[in-house]
N, C-alpha and C positions, 0 to 999 in steps of 0.2 A: 504494499498498499502506499502509495507516495507521501513524502510529508506534510505538503501543501495541495490541494485539490482547488483549484478554479472555479469560483461560484457564480459571477456574476460577470461581465465586462463592456464596456463599450467604445467606442471610438471617435472620438470627437473631433470636430475642425477646429485648426486652431484660431485662437482670437480673442477679444477681449471678454467675451462672455464664456471660456470655455471653463473658468476655473467654478465659474456659479453654474453649468451645464454638468458638471465632476458632482457637483452637491447636489444636484437634484437628482441624478443617478442613485450616488448613493444612499440617500435619504430613502429614495424608494426602494434600493433592493434591502435594505436595515429595517422596514416598517415596521415589523413585528418583535426587535430584537429591544434590549432595555437602552432607553433613554441617555442612560450615559456611557455607552458606547456606542450609540449613535450619533451622540455629541461629538466625541471623540474621532472618530472615523469623516464627520464631513469636515471639521478643524483640520486634520492633518489634510485629507483630500484635496483641502482647497488651498494651501500652503504646498502641497507640491505641484500642483498641475501649475499653481501662479507661479512658483522659482523655477519648472519644467517652463514657460514660454519667456519667462525675464530674464534667463538666463543662457538658452540653449539659442544658437542664432536661426534666424528663418532662415528656408533656402530648399533647394529637391531634396523630395523623399520627407521633410519636416512639416508638412502644413495639417498633421493631423496630430492627437494627443491619443493614447491609448489608456483606458483607468480600468482597473480589473481587482477585484474584490476579493480574496479568497482567505480559505480556512484550512484548517489542519492540527496537529499535536500539537498545541503550547498554545492554541489560537484562542481557548475557548473563554467567556465569560464566567468567572464565579462567584 
């Protein structure tokens, strides 16, 4: 069994709305989870996507941002 199994993913066009779109996707994917887990995940995904857009130069093959949410051993909320 793999250590991490992908649960959900979305490929978003790179732009100023991408962090918001990533948050919306993760919020939907975690709708039934504990509010603290959801809140932390939304903050993390927003920061990561924003940093990727801000610090990775645009160019060929860089028009899209892929967001994946996975789970596996050690990822469980207790």
